[in-house]
C-alpha positions in Angstrom: -48.2 -63.6 25.8 -47.0 -60.0 26.4 -49.4 -57.8 28.3 -49.8 -54.2 27.3 -51.0 -51.3 29.4 -52.8 -48.5 27.6 -52.0 -45.2 29.4 -54.4 -42.3 28.5 -54.7 -38.9 30.3 -57.8 -37.0 29.7 -59.0 -33.5 30.4 -62.7 -32.6 29.8 -63.2 -35.0 26.9 -65.7 -37.7 27.8 -67.0 -38.1 24.2 -63.5 -38.7 22.8 -62.8 -41.2 25.5 -66.0 -43.1 24.5 -64.8 -43.4 20.9 -61.3 -44.5 22.1 -62.7 -47.2 24.3 -65.1 -48.4 21.6 -62.2 -48.9 19.3 -60.2 -50.8 21.9 -63.1 -53.2 22.4 -62.6 -54.3 18.8 -58.9 -55.3 19.1 -58.0 -58.7 17.8 -55.2 -59.0 20.4 -56.9 -59.1 23.8 -54.1 -59.2 26.4 -54.1 -55.5 27.5 -55.4 -53.3 30.2 -56.6 -49.7 29.9 -55.8 -47.0 32.4 -57.6 -43.7 32.1 -56.3 -40.8 34.2 -58.7 -38.0 34.7 -56.4 -34.9 35.0 -58.6 -32.6 37.2 -61.4 -32.4 34.7 -64.6 -30.6 35.5 -66.4 -32.6 32.7 -65.6 -36.1 33.9 -65.5 -39.4 31.9 -66.1 -41.7 34.9 -69.5 -42.8 33.8 -68.3 -43.4 30.3 -65.5 -45.6 31.6 -67.9 -47.6 33.9 -70.0 -48.4 30.8 -67.0 -50.3 29.4 -66.0 -52.3 32.5 -67.5 -55.5 31.2 -65.8 -55.3 27.9 -62.3 -54.1 28.9 -59.9 -54.5 31.7 -60.2 -50.9 32.6 -59.1 -48.8 35.5 -60.2 -45.2 36.1 -58.4 -42.7 38.3 -59.2 -39.1 39.1 -56.4 -36.8 40.3 -55.7 -33.0 40.5 -54.6 -31.3 37.3 -50.9 -31.7 36.7 -50.6 -31.8 32.9 -50.3 -34.7 30.5 -46.7 -35.7 31.2 -47.1 -36.2 34.9 -50.5 -37.8 34.4 -48.8 -40.4 32.2 -46.3 -41.0 35.0 -49.3 -41.5 37.3 -50.6 -44.2 34.9 -47.1 -45.9 34.6 -46.9 -46.2 38.4 -50.2 -48.2 38.4 -49.7 -50.3 35.3 -49.4 -54.1 35.5 -48.3 -54.8 31.9 -45.0 -55.6 30.4 -45.2 -52.8 27.9 -46.8 -49.4 28.3 -48.6 -47.8 25.3 -49.4 -44.1 25.5 -52.5 -43.1 23.4 -54.2 -39.7 23.4 -57.9 -39.5 24.3 -58.7 -38.1 20.8 -57.6 -41.3 19.0 -59.4 -44.2 17.3 -57.4 -47.4 17.3 -57.5 -49.8 14.3 -58.6 -53.3 15.3 -55.3 -54.9 14.6 -53.1 -52.3 16.3 -51.9 -54.5 19.2 -51.5 -57.5 16.9 -49.3 -55.4 14.6 -47.2 -54.0 17.5 -46.8 -57.5 19.1 -45.7 -59.1 15.9 -43.2 -56.2 15.2 -41.7 -56.5 18.7 -41.2 -60.2 18.3 -39.6 -59.8 14.9 -37.4 -56.7 15.7 -37.4 -55.8 19.4 -37.7 -52.1 20.4 -37.4 -50.8 23.9 -39.6 -47.9 22.8 -41.5 -47.3 19.6 -43.6 -44.7 18.0 -46.3 -45.0 15.3 -47.8 -42.6 12.7 -51.3 -41.2 12.5 -53.9 -41.1 9.7 -57.3 -39.6 9.0 -60.4 -41.7 9.6 -63.3 -41.7 7.1 -65.5 -40.3 9.9 -63.4 -37.2 10.5 -64.8 -33.8 9.5 -63.3 -32.1 6.5 -61.4 -29.7 8.8 -60.0 -32.6 10.8 -58.9 -34.2 7.5 -57.3 -31.0 6.4 -55.5 -30.6 9.8 -54.3 -34.2 9.6 -52.9 -33.5 6.1 -51.0 -30.4 7.4 -49.6 -32.5 10.3 -48.4 -35.3 8.0 -47.6 -33.7 4.7 -44.2 -33.4 3.0 -45.2 -29.8 2.2 -45.0 -28.8 5.9 -42.7 -29.7 8.8 -45.3 -32.3 9.7 -43.8 -34.4 6.9 -40.7 -35.2 9.0 -42.9 -37.0 11.6 -43.6 -40.7 11.2 -40.4 -41.3 9.3 -37.5 -43.6 10.4 -35.1 -41.1 8.9 -35.8 -37.5 8.5 -34.3 -34.0 8.3 -35.0 -33.5 12.0 -32.4 -36.2 13.0 -33.0 -39.3 15.2 -36.6 -40.5 15.2 -38.4 -39.4 18.4 -41.8 -41.1 19.3 -44.6 -38.7 20.1 -47.0 -39.2 23.0 -50.2 -39.7 20.9 -48.8 -43.1 19.9 -45.8 -44.0 22.0 -44.9 -47.4 23.5 -42.2 -48.1 26.2 -41.1 -51.3 27.9 -41.4 -51.6 31.7 -37.6 -51.5 31.7 -37.6 -48.1 30.1 -40.0 -46.8 32.7 -37.9 -48.2 35.6 -34.7 -46.7 34.2 -36.1 -43.3 33.3 -39.0 -42.8 35.8 -41.0 -41.3 32.9 -41.6 -37.7 32.2 -39.6 -34.9 33.9 -41.7 -32.2 32.1 -45.4 -32.1 31.8 -45.9 -29.8 28.8 -43.9 -28.0 26.2 -42.3 -30.8 24.1 -42.3 -33.2 27.1 -42.5 -36.3 24.8 -39.5 -35.3 22.8 -37.5 -34.7 25.9 -38.5 -38.1 27.2 -37.5 -39.7 23.9 -34.1 -38.1 24.1 -33.4 -39.4 27.6 -34.5 -42.9 26.5 -32.0 -42.8 23.7 -29.3 -41.4 25.9 -29.7 -44.4 28.2 -28.9 -46.7 25.3 -32.3 -48.2 24.7 -33.4 -49.2 21.2 -36.0 -46.8 19.8 -37.7 -46.9 16.4 -40.8 -46.4 14.3 -43.4 -49.2 13.7 -44.8 -47.8 10.4 -47.8 -50.2 10.4 -48.8 -49.3 13.9 -50.8 -46.3 12.9 -53.8 -44.7 14.8 -56.5 -42.4 13.7 -55.7 -39.1 15.5 -58.6 -36.6 15.6 -56.5 -33.7 16.7 -58.4 -30.3 16.8 -61.9 -29.7 15.5 -61.4 -26.1 14.4 -58.7 -23.9 13.0 -58.6 -21.6 16.1 -57.8 -24.6 18.4 -55.3 -25.8 15.8 -53.5 -22.4 15.8 -53.2 -22.4 19.6 -51.8 -26.0 19.6 -49.2 -25.3 16.9 -48.2 -22.0 18.6 -47.5 -24.1 21.7 -45.5 -26.6 19.7 -43.3 -23.8 18.3 -42.6 -22.5 21.8 -42.0 -26.1 22.9 -39.2 -26.6 20.3 -37.2 -23.6 21.7 -37.9 -24.8 25.3 -36.4 -28.1 24.4 -33.4 -26.5 22.7 -32.6 -24.8 26.0 -31.9 -28.3 27.5 -30.6 -30.0 24.4 -29.1 -27.4 22.0 -28.0 -30.0 19.5 -31.7 -31.0 18.9 -32.5 -27.7 17.2 -32.1 -28.6 13.5 -32.2 -26.4 10.4 -35.6 -27.9 9.5 -37.1 -26.4 12.7 -36.4 -22.9 11.4 -38.5 -23.5 8.3 -41.9 -22.3 9.7 -40.2 -19.1 11.0 -38.5 -18.4 7.7 -41.7 -19.2 5.8 -43.7 -16.8 8.0 -41.2 -14.0 7.6 -41.1 -14.6 3.9 -44.9 -14.4 3.5 -45.0 -11.3 5.7 -42.3 -9.7 3.5 -44.3 -9.9 0.3 -46.5 -6.8 0.9 -43.3 -5.0 1.9 -41.6 -6.0 -1.3 -44.6 -4.7 -3.3 -44.4 -1.3 -1.5 -40.6 -1.1 -2.1 -41.1 -2.0 -5.8 -43.1 1.3 -6.2 -39.9 3.3 -5.5 -37.2 0.7 -6.4 -37.8 -1.4 -9.6 -35.5 -4.1 -8.4 -38.0 -5.1 -5.7 -40.6 -5.6 -8.4 -38.7 -8.7 -9.6 -38.3 -10.1 -6.1 -42.0 -9.5 -5.5 -42.9 -11.4 -8.7 -40.5 -14.3 -7.7 -41.9 -14.5 -4.2 -45.6 -14.5 -5.3 -44.8 -17.0 -8.1 -43.2 -19.4 -5.7 -45.9 -19.0 -3.1 -48.6 -19.6 -5.8 -46.8 -22.8 -6.9 -46.6 -24.0 -3.3 -50.3 -23.4 -2.8 -51.1 -25.2 -6.0 -49.0 -28.3 -5.0 -50.7 -28.5 -1.6 -54.2 -28.2 -3.2 -53.5 -30.9 -5.8 -51.8 -33.3 -3.4 -54.4 -32.9 -0.6 -57.3 -33.2 -3.0 -56.0 -36.4 -4.5 -55.1 -38.0 -1.2 -58.5 -37.2 0.3 -60.5 -37.5 -2.9 -62.1 -34.1 -2.1 -61.6 -30.6 -3.6 -63.1 -29.1 -0.4 -60.5 -30.9 1.7 -57.9 -29.7 -0.7 -58.9 -26.1 -0.2 -59.1 -26.5 3.6 -55.7 -28.1 3.6 -54.2 -24.9 2.1 -55.6 -23.1 5.1 -54.4 -25.7 7.6 -50.9 -25.8 6.2 -50.6 -22.0 6.5 -51.9 -22.1 10.0 -49.5 -24.9 10.9 -46.5 -22.9 9.6 -47.6 -19.5 10.8 -48.6 -20.6 14.3 -45.5 -22.7 14.8 -43.2 -20.0 13.3 -44.7 -17.2 15.5 -44.5 -19.4 18.7 -40.9 -20.3 17.8 -39.9 -16.7 17.4 -41.7 -15.5 20.5 -40.1 -18.1 22.7 -36.7 -17.5 21.0 -36.9 -13.8 21.9 -37.2 -14.8 25.6 -34.0 -16.9 25.5 
């Protein structure tokens, strides 16, 4: 029976770790260990981890802060499993997760895999809206969790990312600790000829951020990370990655179009076209999000979340591009 090692770095999030560990105690597949790496936190989760020692094969380590990528390497070095599964601390894991993964790997072997994320019923309305923005076809989040997408080859993301021990031994893990470190790692795994793919049924519930301010900062960082990655791998910068920037510039141009229409009638028609298309886009998000979440409130909040996702990513993308 294959043994899995769960690798989870954490920084000042003991309550989230408790929810993660609680969900892991309910797994139907039992042959796994859990390695929690406290990355220089001031608000430690050591006591939380101790409370689960009888229910889980759990190891807790505290180390100086080095960022999530290098903290995962720290966990890989201490793992005893055959397959390493990276899970974020803000995740809740469905009870059949490891059973699904193990069955998939027996049927169709992958040296590294990624899985999608979903919204749990216990999430707040804002968390559900953020999850929608990060997984919707109406944003660049829609290219995630797909075997084939406009962004090119599928790259697992660190919130739900498994690698075999052989991959770890060949790559030695992360060479970056932040700024698209998981995509860079995925690219190097592929370059070494390993088989990488998506296990669609191996989803997790990913809580992400709890308010829109934190969400903006996170996506701004992601936008910067995409340009940082392109400096090392220029071919990985695809047309779809420019969409948030173009969307942001397009929205910001609407007031300008209106002002120009006061002196040049031609711009009145471009203003009408732009506002009409934007209104249609907003309506489609509202209808789709409301139906998927069975909530008009979440539908409205999803409009806000989608705009934050695109604006924050687009602004970060442009700011980092100007530094290049």
